[in-house]
LUMGUSE-972763 format. One record per atom (N, C-alpha, C, O): atom name; residue in one letter; x, y, z. Coordinates in nm, 4 decimals, m for minus. Layout:
N
atom,res,u,v,w
CA,a,X,Y,Z
...
REM end
This chain:
120
atom,res,u,v,w
N,m,0.6351,m1.6723,m0.7943
CA,m,0.6065,m1.5887,m0.6792
C,m,0.5403,m1.4563,m0.7188
O,m,0.4430,m1.4137,m0.6565
N,f,0.5943,m1.3914,m0.8237
CA,f,0.5384,m1.2642,m0.8678
C,f,0.3922,m1.2817,m0.9079
O,f,0.3076,m1.1985,m0.8753
N,r,0.3639,m1.3890,m0.9779
CA,r,0.2272,m1.4145,m1.0248
C,r,0.1296,m1.4189,m0.9066
O,r,0.0209,m1.3613,m0.9132
N,i,0.1682,m1.4860,m0.8010
CA,i,0.0824,m1.4970,m0.6824
C,i,0.0684,m1.3609,m0.6144
O,i,m0.0424,m1.3199,m0.5799
N,a,0.1806,m1.2905,m0.5950
CA,a,0.1771,m1.1593,m0.5293
C,a,0.0909,m1.0611,m0.6080
O,a,0.0122,m0.9865,m0.5496
N,a,0.1053,m1.0610,m0.7385
CA,a,0.0269,m0.9701,m0.8218
C,a,m0.1208,m1.0068,m0.8185
O,a,m0.2063,m0.9187,m0.8102
N,g,m0.1513,m1.1350,m0.8249
CA,g,m0.2911,m1.1790,m0.8222
C,g,m0.3593,m1.1478,m0.6902
O,g,m0.4716,m1.0974,m0.6882
N,v,m0.2918,m1.1775,m0.5803
CA,v,m0.3494,m1.1490,m0.4474
C,v,m0.3677,m0.9989,m0.4291
O,v,m0.4711,m0.9544,m0.3792
N,t,m0.2686,m0.9215,m0.4689
CA,t,m0.2786,m0.7759,m0.4555
C,t,m0.3904,m0.7204,m0.5431
O,t,m0.4604,m0.6275,m0.5028
N,a,m0.4075,m0.7762,m0.6619
CA,a,m0.5171,m0.7327,m0.7494
C,a,m0.6515,m0.7550,m0.6813
O,a,m0.7394,m0.6691,m0.6875
N,v,m0.6677,m0.8691,m0.6168
CA,v,m0.7933,m0.8985,m0.5469
C,v,m0.8120,m0.8028,m0.4287
O,v,m0.9214,m0.7502,m0.4082
N,v,m0.7064,m0.7804,m0.3519
CA,v,m0.7145,m0.6868,m0.2384
C,v,m0.7530,m0.5471,m0.2884
O,v,m0.8383,m0.4814,m0.2287
N,f,m0.6913,m0.5020,m0.3965
CA,f,m0.7214,m0.3691,m0.4500
C,f,m0.8641,m0.3624,m0.5043
O,f,m0.9296,m0.2586,m0.4940
N,l,m0.9121,m0.4716,m0.5616
CA,l,m1.0501,m0.4742,m0.6095
C,l,m1.1480,m0.4626,m0.4926
O,l,m1.2483,m0.3919,m0.5020
N,v,m1.1188,m0.5313,m0.3838
CA,v,m1.2028,m0.5223,m0.2635
C,v,m1.1990,m0.3797,m0.2086
O,v,m1.3026,m0.3247,m0.1714
N,l,m1.0803,m0.3200,m0.2035
CA,l,m1.0700,m0.1810,m0.1567
C,l,m1.1481,m0.0868,m0.2468
O,l,m1.2127,0.0061,m0.1982
N,f,m1.1431,m0.1094,m0.3760
CA,f,m1.2216,m0.0283,m0.4698
C,f,m1.3694,m0.0312,m0.4317
O,f,m1.4328,0.0736,m0.4197
N,v,m1.4236,m0.1499,m0.4128
CA,v,m1.5665,m0.1635,m0.3811
C,v,m1.5978,m0.0974,m0.2469
O,v,m1.6956,m0.0236,m0.2349
N,i,m1.5152,m0.1237,m0.1469
CA,i,m1.5399,m0.0666,m0.0137
C,i,m1.5353,0.0859,m0.0189
O,i,m1.6246,0.1525,0.0335
N,l,m1.4327,0.1408,m0.0811
CA,l,m1.4206,0.2866,m0.0864
C,l,m1.5318,0.3505,m0.1680
O,l,m1.5758,0.4615,m0.1379
N,l,m1.5764,0.2813,m0.2701
CA,l,m1.6818,0.3361,m0.3547
C,l,m1.8173,0.3370,m0.2856
O,l,m1.8911,0.4351,m0.2945
N,v,m1.8503,0.2287,m0.2170
CA,v,m1.9856,0.2171,m0.1609
C,v,m1.9928,0.2359,m0.0091
O,v,m2.1005,0.2612,0.0447
N,a,m1.8798,0.2238,0.0599
CA,a,m1.8839,0.2325,0.2060
C,a,m1.7635,0.3078,0.2618
O,a,m1.7060,0.2687,0.3634
N,g,m1.7268,0.4151,0.1946
CA,g,m1.6112,0.4929,0.2382
C,g,m1.6220,0.5439,0.3798
O,g,m1.5240,0.5458,0.4543
N,r,m1.7410,0.5851,0.4163
CA,r,m1.7640,0.6369,0.5511
C,r,m1.7381,0.5294,0.6562
O,r,m1.6749,0.5555,0.7586
N,a,m1.7868,0.4101,0.6304
CA,a,m1.7659,0.2985,0.7244
C,a,m1.6182,0.2600,0.7308
O,a,m1.5672,0.2280,0.8382
N,y,m1.5503,0.2630,0.6180
CA,y,m1.4082,0.2290,0.6134
C,y,m1.3270,0.3259,0.6993
O,y,m1.2391,0.2837,0.7745
N,v,m1.3557,0.4527,0.6885
CA,v,m1.2838,0.5540,0.7656
C,v,m1.3003,0.5307,0.9154
O,v,m1.2051,0.5468,0.9917
N,t,m1.4198,0.4934,0.9573
CA,t,m1.4439,0.4729,1.1008
C,t,m1.3688,0.3520,1.1553
O,t,m1.3480,0.3420,1.2762
N,t,m1.3274,0.2595,1.0676
CA,t,m1.2476,0.1438,1.1100
C,t,m1.1219,0.1891,1.1825
O,t,m1.0742,0.1213,1.2736
N,y,m1.0689,0.3021,1.1428
CA,y,m0.9449,0.3529,1.2002
C,y,m0.9677,0.4609,1.3048
O,y,m0.8739,0.5292,1.3462
N,g,m1.0923,0.4760,1.3471
CA,g,m1.1237,0.5723,1.4518
C,g,m1.1285,0.7154,1.4035
O,g,m1.1193,0.8086,1.4835
N,v,m1.1428,0.7338,1.2741
CA,v,m1.1523,0.8683,1.2174
C,v,m1.3002,0.9037,1.2047
O,v,m1.3805,0.8230,1.1580
N,a,m1.3345,1.0234,1.2461
CA,a,m1.4739,1.0663,1.2389
C,a,m1.5192,1.0730,1.0936
O,a,m1.4515,1.1329,1.0102
N,p,m1.6329,1.0120,1.0631
CA,p,m1.6832,1.0178,0.9257
C,p,m1.7267,1.1599,0.8907
O,p,m1.7733,1.2355,0.9759
N,s,m1.7103,1.1932,0.7648
CA,s,m1.7519,1.3261,0.7189
C,s,m1.7812,1.3183,0.5700
O,s,m1.7435,1.2228,0.5021
N,d,m1.8493,1.4208,0.5212
CA,d,m1.8760,1.4274,0.3777
C,d,m1.7457,1.4356,0.2986
O,d,m1.7348,1.3784,0.1901
N,g,m1.6476,1.5064,0.3527
CA,g,m1.5187,1.5211,0.2853
C,g,m1.4449,1.3883,0.2743
O,g,m1.3893,1.3558,0.1693
N,a,m1.4446,1.3120,0.3828
CA,a,m1.3776,1.1816,0.3811
C,a,m1.4479,1.0875,0.2843
O,a,m1.3831,1.0119,0.2120
N,d,m1.5793,1.0923,0.2833
CA,d,m1.6577,1.0082,0.1924
C,d,m1.6290,1.0467,0.0469
O,d,m1.6143,0.9598,m0.0391
N,f,m1.6213,1.1749,0.0206
CA,f,m1.5894,1.2242,m0.1133
C,f,m1.4519,1.1751,m0.1587
O,f,m1.4370,1.1251,m0.2702
N,l,m1.3510,1.1895,m0.0712
CA,l,m1.2161,1.1467,m0.1064
C,l,m1.2074,0.9958,m0.1248
O,l,m1.1342,0.9485,m0.2117
N,a,m1.2808,0.9197,m0.0446
CA,a,m1.2819,0.7740,m0.0598
C,a,m1.3370,0.7353,m0.1967
O,a,m1.2798,0.6507,m0.2653
N,r,m1.4479,0.7970,m0.2362
CA,r,m1.5055,0.7669,m0.3680
C,r,m1.4108,0.8085,m0.4802
O,r,m1.4015,0.7392,m0.5816
N,r,m1.3407,0.9201,m0.4637
CA,r,m1.2461,0.9656,m0.5660
C,r,m1.1247,0.8729,m0.5748
O,r,m1.0708,0.8528,m0.6836
N,a,m1.0813,0.8166,m0.4630
CA,a,m0.9647,0.7272,m0.4622
C,a,m0.9996,0.5868,m0.5116
O,a,m0.9115,0.5145,m0.5581
N,a,m1.1249,0.5477,m0.5024
CA,a,m1.1665,0.4120,m0.5384
C,a,m1.1211,0.3705,m0.6783
O,a,m1.0667,0.2610,m0.6930
N,p,m1.1410,0.4531,m0.7821
CA,p,m1.0982,0.4107,m0.9157
C,p,m0.9471,0.3871,m0.9290
O,p,m0.9038,0.3097,m1.0143
N,l,m0.8676,0.4531,m0.8454
CA,l,m0.7231,0.4271,m0.8480
C,l,m0.6955,0.2814,m0.8124
O,l,m0.6127,0.2155,m0.8754
N,f,m0.7654,0.2325,m0.7114
CA,f,m0.7478,0.0923,m0.6727
C,f,m0.8013,m0.0018,m0.7799
O,f,m0.7435,m0.1081,m0.8030
N,a,m0.9095,0.0352,m0.8447
CA,a,m0.9629,m0.0478,m0.9533
C,a,m0.8621,m0.0551,m1.0681
O,a,m0.8377,m0.1625,m1.1231
N,g,m0.8049,0.0574,m1.1033
CA,g,m0.7056,0.0595,m1.2109
C,g,m0.5827,m0.0230,m1.1781
O,g,m0.5329,m0.0972,m1.2628
N,l,m0.5336,m0.0105,m1.0560
CA,l,m0.4192,m0.0906,m1.0141
C,l,m0.4537,m0.2393,m1.0152
O,l,m0.3715,m0.3220,m1.0544
N,a,m0.5743,m0.2729,m0.9725
CA,a,m0.6168,m0.4132,m0.9715
C,a,m0.6165,m0.4705,m1.1130
O,a,m0.5665,m0.5807,m1.1356
N,v,m0.6717,m0.3965,m1.2071
CA,v,m0.6763,m0.4431,m1.3464
C,v,m0.5345,m0.4589,m1.4014
O,v,m0.5024,m0.5610,m1.4622
N,m,m0.4505,m0.3585,m1.3800
CA,m,m0.3131,m0.3672,m1.4304
C,m,m0.2401,m0.4875,m1.3720
O,m,m0.1754,m0.5628,m1.4448
N,l,m0.2503,m0.5055,m1.2417
CA,l,m0.1812,m0.6179,m1.1780
C,l,m0.2332,m0.7512,m1.2283
O,l,m0.1556,m0.8436,m1.2526
N,w,m0.3639,m0.7613,m1.2438
CA,w,m0.4207,m0.8872,m1.2916
C,w,m0.3683,m0.9195,m1.4318
O,w,m0.3313,m1.0334,m1.4604
N,l,m0.3655,m0.8196,m1.5175
CA,l,m0.3212,m0.8422,m1.6545
C,l,m0.1700,m0.8624,m1.6660
O,l,m0.1229,m0.9282,m1.7587
N,l,m0.0952,m0.8066,m1.5728
CA,l,0.0513,m0.8150,m1.5780
C,l,0.1092,m0.9264,m1.4908
O,l,0.2311,m0.9405,m1.4817
N,r,0.0252,m1.0037,m1.4284
CA,r,0.0755,m1.1026,m1.3329
C,r,0.1661,m1.2073,m1.3961
O,r,0.2397,m1.2752,m1.3244
N,g,0.1631,m1.2224,m1.5280
CA,g,0.2497,m1.3184,m1.5957
C,g,0.3783,m1.2586,m1.6496
O,g,0.4485,m1.3239,m1.7268
N,l,0.4110,m1.1364,m1.6108
CA,l,0.5326,m1.0717,m1.6617
C,l,0.6575,m1.1534,m1.6299
O,l,0.6734,m1.2021,m1.5180
N,p,0.7448,m1.1683,m1.7273
CA,p,0.8714,m1.2365,m1.6992
C,p,0.9663,m1.1412,m1.6264
O,p,0.9439,m1.0203,m1.6219
N,v,1.0719,m1.1980,m1.5701
CA,v,1.1743,m1.1171,m1.5051
C,v,1.2295,m1.0190,m1.6080
O,v,1.2581,m1.0565,m1.7217
N,g,1.2441,m0.8944,m1.5677
CA,g,1.2971,m0.7933,m1.6591
C,g,1.2630,m0.6533,m1.6117
O,g,1.2145,m0.6336,m1.5003
N,t,1.2890,m0.5575,m1.6974
CA,t,1.2706,m0.4163,m1.6636
C,t,1.1247,m0.3836,m1.6318
O,t,1.0971,m0.3113,m1.5360
N,a,1.0318,m0.4358,m1.7107
CA,a,0.8894,m0.4064,m1.6866
C,a,0.8471,m0.4602,m1.5503
O,a,0.7787,m0.3910,m1.4748
N,r,0.8865,m0.5808,m1.5191
CA,r,0.8505,m0.6392,m1.3891
C,r,0.9160,m0.5624,m1.2750
O,r,0.8542,m0.5416,m1.1706
N,d,1.0414,m0.5200,m1.2943
CA,d,1.1071,m0.4366,m1.1932
C,d,1.0243,m0.3110,m1.1666
O,d,1.0027,m0.2726,m1.0516
N,g,0.9782,m0.2476,m1.2751
CA,g,0.8979,m0.1257,m1.2602
C,g,0.7696,m0.1502,m1.1849
O,g,0.7325,m0.0715,m1.0978
N,v,0.7011,m0.2586,m1.2173
CA,v,0.5767,m0.2927,m1.1471
C,v,0.6062,m0.3194,m0.9993
O,v,0.5357,m0.2701,m0.9113
N,c,0.7100,m0.3970,m0.9735
CA,c,0.7424,m0.4311,m0.8336
C,c,0.7806,m0.3080,m0.7521
O,c,0.7319,m0.2895,m0.6406
N,y,0.8673,m0.2243,m0.8074
CA,y,0.9066,m0.1045,m0.7334
C,y,0.7902,m0.0067,m0.7181
O,y,0.7761,0.0587,m0.6148
N,g,0.7078,0.0024,m0.8208
CA,g,0.5897,0.0876,m0.8108
C,g,0.4944,0.0396,m0.7026
O,g,0.4454,0.1196,m0.6229
N,l,0.4678,m0.0906,m0.6991
CA,l,0.3776,m0.1459,m0.5976
C,l,0.4386,m0.1375,m0.4585
O,l,0.3671,m0.1120,m0.3616
N,a,0.5675,m0.1581,m0.4470
CA,a,0.6332,m0.1432,m0.3173
C,a,0.6167,0.0002,m0.2683
O,a,0.5927,0.0234,m0.1498
N,t,0.6294,0.0958,m0.3590
CA,t,0.6113,0.2363,m0.3230
C,t,0.4690,0.2630,m0.2759
O,t,0.4481,0.3337,m0.1773
N,v,0.3718,0.2067,m0.3458
CA,v,0.2312,0.2216,m0.3053
C,v,0.2122,0.1664,m0.1648
O,v,0.1610,0.2353,m0.0766
N,w,0.2540,0.0404,m0.1442
CA,w,0.2330,m0.0235,m0.0136
C,w,0.3059,0.0510,0.0981
O,w,0.2466,0.0804,0.2019
N,f,0.4353,0.0820,0.0773
CA,f,0.5109,0.1520,0.1816
C,f,0.4558,0.2920,0.2060
O,f,0.4533,0.3391,0.3198
N,g,0.4119,0.3581,0.1003
CA,g,0.3546,0.4922,0.1150
C,g,0.2255,0.4921,0.1946
O,g,0.2042,0.5783,0.2799
N,i,0.1391,0.3948,0.1666
CA,i,0.0141,0.3846,0.2425
C,i,0.0450,0.3546,0.3894
O,i,m0.0179,0.4106,0.4792
N,a,0.1419,0.2663,0.4131
CA,a,0.1807,0.2341,0.5509
C,a,0.2345,0.3578,0.6227
O,a,0.1995,0.3838,0.7378
N,a,0.3185,0.4328,0.5547
CA,a,0.3776,0.5525,0.6154
C,a,0.2711,0.6552,0.6525
O,a,0.2785,0.7165,0.7590
N,t,0.1716,0.6744,0.5650
CA,t,0.0676,0.7710,0.5990
C,t,m0.0141,0.7232,0.7181
O,t,m0.0572,0.8039,0.8005
N,g,m0.0358,0.5921,0.7277
CA,g,m0.1096,0.5389,0.8427
C,g,m0.0352,0.5615,0.9734
O,g,m0.0935,0.6056,1.0724
N,v,0.0939,0.5311,0.9728
CA,v,0.1749,0.5525,1.0934
C,v,0.1799,0.7005,1.1283
O,v,0.1691,0.7373,1.2453
N,y,0.1960,0.7842,1.0289
CA,y,0.1985,0.9289,1.0521
C,y,0.0682,0.9760,1.1160
O,y,0.0700,1.0494,1.2148
N,e,m0.0439,0.9339,1.0598
CA,e,m0.1731,0.9784,1.1140
C,e,m0.1947,0.9260,1.2565
O,e,m0.2575,0.9928,1.3386
N,f,m0.1430,0.8075,1.2852
CA,f,m0.1513,0.7555,1.4220
C,f,m0.0679,0.8420,1.5166
O,f,m0.1150,0.8796,1.6239
N,t,0.0562,0.8737,1.4771
CA,t,0.1425,0.9538,1.5649
C,t,0.0888,1.0953,1.5834
O,t,0.1166,1.1595,1.6846
N,m,0.0123,1.1440,1.4864
CA,m,m0.0461,1.2780,1.4976
C,m,m0.1795,1.2760,1.5722
O,m,m0.2399,1.3810,1.5944
N,g,m0.2251,1.1575,1.6107
CA,g,m0.3500,1.1472,1.6853
C,g,m0.4749,1.1495,1.5990
O,g,m0.5855,1.1641,1.6510
N,q,m0.4592,1.1356,1.4687
CA,q,m0.5751,1.1387,1.3787
C,q,m0.6404,1.0030,1.3612
O,q,m0.7561,0.9950,1.3201
N,a,m0.5674,0.8952,1.3920
CA,a,m0.6201,0.7592,1.3756
C,a,m0.5878,0.6783,1.4997
O,a,m0.4917,0.7066,1.5711
N,e,m0.6700,0.5771,1.5241
CA,e,m0.6492,0.4893,1.6388
C,e,m0.5485,0.3796,1.6044
O,e,m0.5032,0.3681,1.4905
N,a,m0.5150,0.3001,1.7044
CA,a,m0.4138,0.1955,1.6885
C,a,m0.4496,0.0915,1.5830
O,a,m0.3609,0.0218,1.5338
N,t,m0.5760,0.0793,1.5473
CA,t,m0.6137,m0.0169,1.4429
C,t,m0.5433,0.0133,1.3106
O,t,m0.5249,m0.0767,1.2287
N,i,m0.5044,0.1376,1.2893
CA,i,m0.4326,0.1732,1.1668
C,i,m0.2966,0.1042,1.1626
O,i,m0.2426,0.0793,1.0548
N,l,m0.2411,0.0733,1.2800
CA,l,m0.1107,0.0079,1.2837
C,l,m0.1186,m0.1372,1.2364
O,l,m0.0209,m0.1911,1.1843
N,i,m0.2329,m0.1993,1.2542
CA,i,m0.2527,m0.3344,1.1999
C,i,m0.2490,m0.3278,1.0477
O,i,m0.1827,m0.4084,0.9823
N,a,m0.3210,m0.2310,0.9925
CA,a,m0.3206,m0.2124,0.8473
C,a,m0.1804,m0.1774,0.7992
O,a,m0.1355,m0.2297,0.6972
N,a,m0.1110,m0.0902,0.8707
CA,a,0.0236,m0.0488,0.8297
C,a,0.1195,m0.1669,0.8294
O,a,0.2064,m0.1757,0.7427
N,t,0.1052,m0.2564,0.9239
CA,t,0.1895,m0.3762,0.9271
C,t,0.1658,m0.4617,0.8028
O,t,0.2608,m0.5075,0.7393
N,a,0.0398,m0.4828,0.7687
CA,a,0.0064,m0.5593,0.6477
C,a,0.0594,m0.4886,0.5236
O,a,0.1043,m0.5543,0.4297
N,e,0.0549,m0.3570,0.5217
CA,e,0.1015,m0.2803,0.4068
C,e,0.2534,m0.2885,0.3913
O,e,0.3041,m0.2963,0.2795
N,v,0.3257,m0.2868,0.5033
CA,v,0.4714,m0.3039,0.4971
C,v,0.5050,m0.4428,0.4428
O,v,0.5980,m0.4583,0.3636
N,i,0.4297,m0.5427,0.4855
CA,i,0.4507,m0.6781,0.4335
C,i,0.4246,m0.6800,0.2822
O,i,0.5009,m0.7401,0.2066
N,g,0.3169,m0.6142,0.2388
CA,g,0.2873,m0.6059,0.0956
C,g,0.4009,m0.5421,0.0181
O,g,0.4377,m0.5907,m0.0889
N,g,0.4564,m0.4355,0.0696
CA,g,0.5693,m0.3701,0.0030
C,g,0.6918,m0.4594,m0.0014
O,g,0.7598,m0.4682,m0.1036
N,a,0.7192,m0.5251,0.1094
CA,a,0.8355,m0.6142,0.1154
C,a,0.8215,m0.7306,0.0178
O,a,0.9195,m0.7726,m0.0438
N,v,0.7010,m0.7821,0.0039
CA,v,0.6781,m0.8921,m0.0903
C,v,0.7174,m0.8505,m0.2309
O,v,0.7835,m0.9266,m0.3016
N,f,0.6777,m0.7311,m0.2727
CA,f,0.7101,m0.6881,m0.4087
C,f,0.8586,m0.6591,m0.4271
O,f,0.9105,m0.6745,m0.5377
N,v,0.9270,m0.6181,m0.3230
CA,v,1.0717,m0.6020,m0.3326
C,v,1.1370,m0.7402,m0.3469
O,v,1.2296,m0.7578,m0.4261
N,l,1.0887,m0.8360,m0.2712
CA,l,1.1481,m0.9701,m0.2727
C,l,1.1187,m1.0489,m0.4008
O,l,1.2042,m1.1248,m0.4464
N,v,0.9995,m1.0326,m0.4598
CA,v,0.9648,m1.1127,m0.5776
C,v,1.0106,m1.0485,m0.7087
O,v,0.9896,m1.1056,m0.8158
N,r,1.0704,m0.9351,m0.7019
CA,r,1.1127,m0.8621,m0.8208
C,r,1.1931,m0.9492,m0.9162
O,r,1.1685,m0.9453,m1.0368
N,r,1.2840,m1.0241,m0.8688
CA,r,1.3723,m1.1047,m0.9548
C,r,1.3509,m1.2550,m0.9429
O,r,1.4356,m1.3331,m0.9862
N,r,1.2398,m1.2961,m0.8853
CA,r,1.2158,m1.4408,m0.8703
C,r,1.1115,m1.4893,m0.9660
O,r,1.0791,m1.6080,m0.9670
REM end
């Protein structure tokens, strides 16, 4: 299970890397946020974080049950839940449209998957 979750997440993060790097402005508008030079700048700056996570997950997808895998799972759960929380927060503050809640739902599922596969 962990191998599949890590592999799928690596691919998702790689796609996010490409989107944020080359089309950050378009990505921001998906959530009803007005595009700006600042948002585009931050998207490009965040892109390598997703690339790094993708590489790490791809290379670590064969980790056996143990402390290292626990760390990866809890770290990824934190990433997913944190991204979801910021989306919900921005929606409640009126900064993003309801489409962010679709993403937040998927992100909560991503976090839950890593909590569940930690010891399987």
